C-alpha positions in Angstrom: -29.7 15.1 22.7 -31.0 18.5 21.5 -33.1 18.9 18.3 -30.2 20.7 16.7 -27.7 18.0 17.8 -30.0 15.3 16.3 -30.4 17.2 13.0 -26.6 17.6 12.8 -26.0 13.9 13.5 -28.5 12.9 10.7 -26.8 15.4 8.3 -23.4 14.0 9.1 -24.7 10.5 8.6 -26.1 11.5 5.1 -22.7 13.1 4.3 -20.9 10.0 5.3 -23.1 7.8 3.2 -22.6 10.1 0.2 -18.8 10.1 0.8 -18.8 6.3 0.8 -20.9 6.2 -2.3 -18.5 8.6 -4.1 -15.5 6.4 -2.9 -17.2 3.3 -4.2 -17.7 4.8 -7.6 -14.1 6.1 -7.7 -12.8 2.7 -6.6 -14.8 0.8 -9.3 -13.6 3.2 -11.9 -10.0 2.6 -10.8 -10.5 -1.2 -10.9 -12.0 -1.0 -14.4 -9.1 1.1 -15.5 -6.8 -1.9 -14.7 -9.1 -4.5 -16.2 -9.9 -2.9 -19.5 -6.4 -3.7 -20.8 -7.4 -7.4 -20.8 -10.7 -6.9 -22.7 -9.9 -9.7 -25.2 -9.3 -12.3 -22.6 -12.3 -11.1 -20.6 -14.4 -11.6 -23.7 -13.2 -15.2 -24.0 -14.0 -15.7 -20.3 -17.5 -14.3 -20.9 -18.1 -16.7 -23.8 -17.0 -19.6 -21.6 -19.4 -18.3 -18.9 -22.3 -18.2 -21.4 -21.5 -21.8 -22.4 -21.6 -22.8 -18.7 -24.9 -21.0 -18.3 -26.4 -22.6 -21.4 -25.5 -26.2 -20.4 -26.8 -25.6 -16.9 -30.1 -24.5 -18.3 -30.4 -27.3 -20.9 -30.0 -30.3 -18.5 -33.3 -30.1 -16.6 -35.2 -29.5 -19.9 -33.6 -32.7 -21.3 -35.1 -34.5 -18.3 -38.5 -33.1 -19.2 -38.1 -34.2 -22.8 -36.9 -37.7 -21.8 -39.8 -38.3 -19.4 -42.7 -36.8 -21.5 -41.5 -37.9 -24.9 -39.1 -40.8 -25.1 -40.0 -42.7 -21.9 -43.8 -42.1 -22.2 -43.7 -43.4 -25.8 -41.2 -46.2 -25.1 -38.7 -44.7 -27.6 -35.4 -46.4 -26.5 -33.4 -45.0 -29.4 -34.6 -41.4 -28.5 -33.9 -42.0 -24.9 -30.3 -43.2 -25.8 -29.7 -40.1 -27.9 -30.9 -37.8 -25.0 -28.6 -39.7 -22.6 -25.7 -39.2 -25.0 -26.6 -35.5 -25.4 -26.7 -35.2 -21.6 -23.2 -36.6 -21.4 -22.0 -34.3 -24.2 -23.4 -31.2 -22.4 -21.6 -32.3 -19.2 -18.4 -32.4 -21.2 -19.0 -28.9 -22.6 -19.8 -27.8 -19.1 -16.5 -29.1 -17.8 -14.4 -27.5 -20.6 -16.2 -24.2 -20.3 -15.9 -24.1 -16.6 -12.2 -24.9 -16.8 -11.4 -22.1 -19.3 -13.7 -19.7 -17.5 -11.7 -20.3 -14.2 -8.3 -20.3 -15.9 -8.8 -17.1 -17.9 -10.5 -15.2 -15.1 -7.8 -16.1 -12.7 -5.0 -15.2 -15.2 -6.6 -11.7 -15.7 -7.3 -11.3 -12.0 -3.7 -12.1 -10.9 -2.3 -9.7 -13.6 -4.6 -6.9 -12.4 -3.8 -7.5 -8.8 -0.1 -7.5 -9.6 -0.4 -4.2 -11.4 -2.4 -2.7 -8.5 0.1 -3.8 -5.9 3.0 -2.5 -8.1 1.3 0.9 -8.6 0.2 1.2 -5.0 3.7 0.5 -3.8 5.2 3.1 -6.2 2.5 5.6 -5.2 3.3 5.1 -1.5 7.0 5.7 -2.3 6.2 8.9 -4.0 4.3 10.3 -1.1 5.9 13.1 0.9 7.7 12.7 4.1 4.7 14.0 6.0 2.6 11.0 4.7 5.2 8.5 6.1 5.4 10.4 9.3 1.7 10.1 9.8 1.0 6.6 8.5 2.3 3.6 10.4 4.3 1.0 8.6 1.8 -1.7 9.6 -1.1 0.2 8.1 0.8 0.6 4.8 1.8 -3.0 4.8 -1.7 -4.2 5.4 -3.0 -2.3 2.3 -0.2 -3.7 0.2 -0.8 -7.3 1.3 -4.1 -8.1 2.9 -6.2 -5.6 1.0 -4.7 -6.4 -2.3 -5.1 -10.1 -1.7 -8.8 -9.6 -0.7 -9.2 -7.8 -4.0 -7.7 -10.7 -6.0 -10.8 -12.9 -5.7 -13.1 -10.1 -7.0 -10.8 -9.2 -9.9 -10.4 -12.9 -10.9 -13.4 -15.2 -10.6 -15.7 -13.1 -8.5 -17.1 -10.9 -11.3 -17.6 -13.7 -13.8 -19.2 -15.9 -11.2 -21.6 -13.1 -10.5 -22.4 -12.8 -14.2 -22.9 -16.6 -14.5 -25.2 -16.8 -11.5 -27.3 -13.9 -12.6 -27.6 -15.2 -16.1 -28.5 -18.7 -14.7 -31.2 -17.2 -12.5 -32.8 -15.2 -15.3 -32.6 -18.1 -17.7 -34.2 -20.4 -15.2 -37.1 -18.0 -14.5 -37.7 -17.6 -18.3 -37.7 -21.3 -19.0 -40.0 -22.1 -16.0 -42.4 -19.4 -17.1 -42.5 -21.0 -20.6 -43.2 -24.4 -19.1 -45.9 -23.3 -16.6 -46.5 -19.7 -15.5 -48.7 -20.5 -12.4 -46.1 -22.9 -11.0 -43.4 -20.4 -11.7 -45.2 -17.7 -9.7 -45.6 -20.1 -6.8 -41.9 -21.0 -6.9 -40.9 -17.3 -6.8 -42.7 -16.7 -3.5 -39.5 -17.5 -1.7 -37.5 -14.8 -3.5 -38.5 -11.8 -1.3 -37.4 -13.7 1.7 -33.9 -14.2 0.1 -33.6 -10.6 -1.0 -34.5 -9.1 2.3 -32.3 -11.4 4.4 -29.3 -11.1 2.0 -29.7 -7.3 1.8 -29.5 -7.0 5.6 -26.7 -9.5 6.0 -24.7 -7.9 3.2 -24.9 -4.4 4.7 -23.7 -5.7 8.1 -21.0 -7.8 6.5 -19.6 -4.8 4.6 -19.2 -2.9 7.8 -17.8 -6.0 9.6 -15.2 -6.5 6.9 -14.0 -2.9 7.2 -13.6 -3.5 10.9 -11.7 -6.7 10.2 -9.2 -5.0 7.9 -8.7 -2.1 10.2 -8.1 -4.4 13.1 -5.6 -6.5 11.0 -3.8 -3.3 10.0 -3.5 -2.4 13.7 -2.1 -5.9 14.5 0.5 -5.5 11.7 1.4 -2.1 13.1 1.7 -3.6 16.6 4.0 -6.4 15.4 6.2 -4.0 13.4 6.5 -1.6 16.4 7.2 -4.4 18.9 9.8 -6.1 16.8 11.5 -2.8 15.7 11.6 -1.6 19.3 12.7 -4.9 20.8 16.0 -3.5 22.2 14.1 -0.8 24.1 11.5 -3.3 25.3 14.1 -5.7 26.7 16.3 -3.0 28.1 13.4 -1.6 30.2 12.0 -5.0 31.0 8.6 -4.1 29.4 8.0 -7.4 27.7 4.8 -8.1 29.7 3.4 -4.6 29.0 4.2 -4.9 25.3 2.6 -8.4 25.2 -0.6 -7.0 26.9 -0.7 -4.2 24.3 -0.4 -6.7 21.5 -3.0 -9.0 23.1 -5.5 -6.1 23.1 -5.0 -5.6 19.4 -5.2 -9.3 18.7 -8.4 -9.6 20.7 -9.9 -6.7 18.8 -9.0 -8.5 15.5 -10.4 -11.8 16.8 -13.8 -10.1 17.8 -14.0 -8.5 14.4 -13.4 -11.8 12.6 -15.9 -13.5 14.9 -18.5 -11.0 13.9 -17.9 -11.7 10.2 -18.1 -15.4 10.9 -21.4 -15.0 12.8 -22.9 -13.1 9.9 -21.6 -15.5 7.3 -22.8 -18.5 9.3 -26.4 -17.1 9.0 -26.1 -17.1 5.2 -26.3 -20.8 4.5 -29.1 -21.6 6.8 -31.1 -18.8 5.3 -30.5 -20.1 1.8 -31.2 -23.7 2.8 -34.6 -22.7 4.4 -35.6 -20.8 1.3 -34.5 -23.7 -0.9 -36.6 -26.1 1.0 -39.5 -23.7 0.9 -39.2 -23.5 -2.9 -39.1 -27.3 -3.3 -42.0 -27.8 -1.0 -44.1 -25.4 -3.0 -43.2 -27.1 -6.3 -44.0 -30.6 -4.9 -47.2 -29.5 -3.3 -48.7 -27.2 -6.0 -47.0 -29.0 -8.9 -48.1 -32.4 -7.7 -51.6 -31.2 -7.5 -51.4 -29.9 -11.0 -50.2 -33.3 -12.2 -53.0 -35.0 -10.4 -55.5 -32.6 -12.0 -53.9 -33.3 -15.4 -52.9 -29.6 -15.8 -49.3 -30.4 -16.3 -47.1 -33.4 -16.9 -44.7 -35.4 -14.7 -41.8 -34.3 -17.0 -42.6 -30.7 -16.4 -42.8 -31.3 -12.6 -39.4 -33.1 -12.7 -37.9 -30.2 -14.8 -39.3 -27.7 -12.3 -37.7 -29.6 -9.4 -34.4 -29.6 -11.3 -34.7 -25.9 -12.1 -35.6 -25.1 -8.5 -32.6 -27.0 -7.3 -30.4 -25.1 -9.7 -32.2 -21.8 -9.0 -31.2 -21.8 -5.3 -27.8 -23.1 -6.2 -26.8 -19.8 -7.9 -28.5 -18.0 -5.0 -26.2 -19.8 -2.6 -23.3 -19.0 -4.9 -24.4 -15.4 -5.0 -24.2 -15.3 -1.2 -20.6 -16.5 -1.5 -19.8 -14.1 -4.3 -21.6 -11.3 -2.3 -19.4 -12.2 0.7 -16.3 -12.0 -1.5 -17.5 -8.7 -2.9 -18.0 -7.2 0.5 -14.5 -8.1 1.5 -13.1 -6.9 -1.8 -15.2 -3.7 -1.8 -13.9 -2.8 1.7 -10.3 -3.5 0.5 -10.9 -1.6 -2.7 -12.1 1.4 -0.8 -8.9 1.4 1.3 -6.7 1.0 -1.7 -8.5 3.7 -3.6 -8.1 6.0 -0.6 -4.4 5.7 -0.8 -4.3 6.0 -4.6 -6.4 9.1 -4.4 -3.9 10.9 -2.2 -1.9 13.1 -4.5 1.7 13.8 -3.4 2.2 17.3 -2.0 5.5 17.5 -3.9 4.2 17.5 -7.5 6.3 16.6 -10.5 6.8 19.6 -13.0 4.7 19.4 -16.1 7.8 20.2 -18.3 10.9 19.4 -16.2 14.1 21.1 -17.0 16.9 18.8 -17.9 20.0 19.2 -15.6 22.5 18.1 -18.2 26.2 18.3 -17.4 26.3 22.1 -16.7 25.2 21.9 -13.0 28.0 22.8 -10.6 26.1 22.7 -7.3 25.6 26.4 -6.4 22.7 26.7 -4.0 20.5 29.8 -3.4 17.7 30.2 -0.9 15.7 33.3 -1.9 13.2 34.7 0.7 12.2 31.2 1.7 9.3 30.8 4.1 8.1 27.3 5.1 5.9 25.8 7.8 3.9 22.6 8.6 0.9 24.5 9.8 -0.1 28.0 10.5 3.2 29.1 12.1 6.2 29.0 9.7 9.3 27.3 10.9 11.5 29.1 8.4 11.0 32.8 7.7 12.6 34.9 4.9 15.7 32.8 4.6 18.3 34.0 2.2 21.4 31.8 1.8 23.9 31.4 -1.0 26.4 28.5 -1.1 29.0 28.5 -3.8 29.7 25.4 -5.8 32.2 23.2 -4.0 31.8 25.1 -0.7 31.2 23.3 2.6 29.0 25.0 5.1 27.9 23.9 8.6 24.4 24.7 9.8 24.3 25.2 13.6 21.7 26.3 16.0 19.5 25.3 19.0 17.2 22.3 18.7 14.2 23.2 16.6 15.8 26.2 15.0 15.1 24.9 11.5 18.4 23.4 10.4 16.9 20.1 9.2 14.2 22.0 7.3 16.8 23.8 5.3 18.2 20.4 4.2 14.7 19.0 3.5 13.7 21.9 1.3 17.0 21.6 -0.7 16.3 17.8 -1.2 12.7 18.8 -2.0 11.2 16.5 0.6 8.9 19.5 1.1 8.0 22.5 -1.0 8.5 26.1 0.2 5.5 28.1 1.0 7.1 31.3 -0.3 10.3 32.1 -2.1 12.5 29.6 -4.0 15.3 27.1 -3.6 17.6 27.1 -6.6 20.5 25.0 -7.8 22.6 26.9 -10.3 19.8 29.3 -10.9 17.1 26.6 -11.5 14.2 26.2 -9.1 14.2 22.7 -7.6 10.5 22.6 -8.4 11.4 22.6 -12.1 13.5 19.5 -11.8 12.2 16.0 -12.1 12.5 14.1 -8.8 14.8 11.5 -10.3 17.1 14.2 -11.7 17.1 16.1 -8.4 18.0 12.9 -6.5 21.0 12.5 -8.7 22.1 16.0 -7.9 21.3 16.0 -4.2 22.0 13.2 -1.7 20.9 13.3 1.9 22.8 11.2 4.4 20.8 11.2 7.7 22.1 10.7 11.2 20.0 7.6 11.6 21.4 5.5 8.8 19.1 2.9 7.2 20.6 -0.2 5.8 18.7 -3.0 3.9 18.8 -6.6 5.1 21.4 -7.5 2.5 25.1 -7.7 2.1 27.4 -4.7 2.7 28.3 -4.8 -1.0 24.7 -4.5 -2.1 24.0 -1.8 0.5 26.8 0.3 -1.0 25.8 -0.5 -4.6 22.3 0.9 -3.8 23.8 4.3 -4.6 24.6 3.2 -8.1 22.9 -0.1 -9.1 25.1 -0.7 -12.2 28.4 -0.2 -10.3 31.0 -3.0 -10.5 32.5 -4.7 -7.5 35.7 -2.7 -8.1 33.7 0.6 -7.9 32.0 -0.5 -4.7 35.3 -1.3 -3.1 36.9 2.0 -4.3 34.0 3.9 -2.7 34.4 2.0 0.5 38.1 2.8 0.6 37.5 6.5 0.1 34.9 6.4 2.9 37.3 4.7 5.3 35.1 1.6 5.5 37.3 -0.9 3.6 39.4 -1.8 6.7 36.5 -2.9 8.9 34.7 -4.6 6.0 37.6 -6.8 5.1 38.0 -7.7 8.8 34.6 -9.3 8.8 34.4 -13.1 8.2 32.7 -12.7 4.8 34.0 -9.3 3.9 31.8 -7.4 1.5 29.4 -10.3 1.3 28.7 -10.1 5.0 25.0 -9.7 5.8 24.2 -6.6 7.8 20.9 -8.0 9.3 17.6 -6.2 9.7 18.3 -2.4 9.7 22.0 -3.1 9.9 21.9 -4.6 13.4 25.1 -6.6 13.0 27.2 -3.3 12.5 28.0 -0.6 15.0 26.6 2.9 14.6 29.9 4.2 13.3 30.2 1.3 10.8 26.7 1.9 9.5 27.7 5.6 9.0 30.8 4.7 7.0 28.7 2.3 4.8 26.3 5.2 4.2 29.2 7.5 3.3 30.5 4.9 0.8 27.0 4.6 -0.7 26.8 8.4 -1.1 30.3 8.5 -2.7 29.2 5.9 -5.2 26.1 7.9 -6.1 28.5 10.9 -6.7 26.0 13.8 -6.2 26.9 17.4 -6.9 25.4 18.4 -3.5 25.7 16.3 -0.3 23.7 16.9 2.8 25.1 15.4 6.0 23.1 15.2 9.2 25.7 15.1 11.9 27.5 11.8 11.6 29.6 11.9 14.8 26.9 12.7 17.3 26.8 9.3 18.9 30.1 7.5 18.3 33.3 7.0 20.2 36.5 9.0 19.7 38.2 6.5 17.5 35.2 6.0 15.2 34.7 9.8 15.1 38.3 10.2 13.8 37.6 7.7 11.0 34.4 9.5 10.2 36.2 12.8 10.1 38.7 11.4 7.6 35.8 10.1 5.5 34.2 13.6 5.7 37.4 15.0 4.1 37.0 12.6 1.2 33.3 12.7 0.5 33.0 16.5 0.5 35.8 16.9 -2.0 34.8 18.4 -5.3 31.1 18.9 -4.3 28.9 21.3 -2.4 28.3 20.1 1.1 25.9 21.1 3.8 26.6 19.7 7.3 24.1 19.8 10.1 26.7 20.1 12.9 26.4 19.2 16.5 30.2 18.9 17.4 32.9 21.4 17.1 35.2 18.9 15.4 32.8 18.9 12.5 32.6 22.7 12.3 36.3 22.7 11.6 35.7 21.0 8.3 33.4 23.8 7.1 34.5 26.7 5.0 31.7 28.8 6.5 29.4 28.4 9.5 25.7 29.4 9.2 23.8 30.1 12.5 20.1 29.4 12.5 17.7 30.4 15.3 13.9 30.6 15.4 13.7 29.8 11.7 16.0 32.6 10.5 19.7 32.9 9.7 21.2 35.1 12.4 24.8 34.9 11.5 27.4 33.6 9.0 31.2 33.4 9.1 34.2 31.6 10.5 34.4 30.3 14.1 36.6 33.2 15.1 34.3 35.9 13.7 31.2 34.4 15.1 32.6 33.8 18.6 33.4 37.5 18.7 30.2 39.0 17.3 27.3 36.5 17.3 25.4 36.0 20.6 23.6 32.9 19.5 26.8 31.2 18.4 28.5 32.3 21.7 25.7 30.6 23.7 25.9 27.4 21.7 29.7 27.4 22.0 29.6 27.8 25.8 26.8 25.3 26.3 27.9 22.5 23.9 31.5 22.8 22.8 33.7 25.0 24.9 34.8 22.4 27.6 34.6 19.1 25.8 35.0 19.4 22.1 37.5 22.3 22.0 39.8 20.3 24.3 39.5 17.3 22.0 40.1 19.4 18.9 43.2 21.0 20.5 44.5 17.5 21.2 44.2 16.4 17.6 47.2 16.7 15.3 
């Protein structure tokens, strides 16, 4: 490697460490933002923690008092009182530990619930580009595994850390008050603990990040394999898919084994240092007792404190392990939460009210995903109640026109307006009520047909659901099913045919009753009978509303009041079929290649 290459590598490493440090701070600030709403309960938990620490520190000292005072003087009454006090402290310890655990867990679970809720809502607000880039398994891993890993930190982890640190400081102070020289000898083992735990902790943080990334890849592999099962089986690629998943699973296993290997080194390290501390106390403390420089009670108290001293250190190793897992998860959660949606809500949204009729205007619209625009200087006006069909070659930009109108993306230049109002000035919820997009690939939830239709209007009655289904030409096939509207559609609607899913989607859109409806070609992949039913549904759903249809079949074009031809990101023609077939070269090519032989003959045969 060259000198310059080595320097650049070091600089990149420093930048990466700085970036992680910045992310850690942001993540902790985010976590505290959720926890500060429960400051009262956290204060009670801290009081319980202080009680636990105080009783832990008092018990060895009682042993010293019992040996040096009551036993040495034969004071049976005093010894009895100390024994009773010892029992009382144990009772206080139990109660304080119980309330500390209960309150901290209550707070932690509420915090985790709020984080998971907000993270899910934040993911849903992300633009289409985010969901096109991120795999479902990756998103699912953050919402489940990462949030669960954070639960331990947000609940008992932080208070356990406070308890252990207070206990350690208290033990050192009390031992120093009892015998400074013996305390200094006891603390010889501390540097060994700090160095070993510092190294192990750094390695475990990196290992946990690898575990969580590997688990996310496993989740993504499962999601992809199950979702694509039909393709896998139709092409007899089961063995290949299993091998791919096995590779992901092996990577996850190796990452977990590395964490286990590092964690396995923690307890032996703590045990060795514990034994070293006890050996030093017995050797040096015993010599002091023989010399008369200290008492047997002090020696016994020191042994008790040393035992308790390394107990919190062992607990700190567990807490540290938990914090490493939680910190890695918190970083991944904060990374998602820090991503601001590209489509920003207006600061003062305009209220649509009842005056919107559904007139659409694209004014000098330019839009692109990168350097090259996919739409350039698009001007288009659609009157309220008009139905237009967007046609053009693959990749011409038809879908982008629909996406900009639904504000799945924002324009780079120009404006998209509804009744004179820029869509960027409308709140997303209001815009969604005005504009509904029905895609070609219909998504149905794993629920009943009734609930899938009702999703368009959650407060709709059963009668309204059935009325929408009738208008969408879906009622006949629904009532023919064994359970009618209560029939389960299965995962992604697998129990229904493509045409049936499309009709259910139409019914859902009708129930939502938008002013503007965008239809990605609904008849592209269905048989002739189903197509005729869908065409009837189209007549119904476009009534009394502005409709944009991304058309691929001539039979659909016949439903439009006007045809808009798109090519290379520009509108190159508008008009009726007859006018365009005479004057527009792009439309002529499309007609000859896609519709002239097949669809025109079918259209002529229709009544």
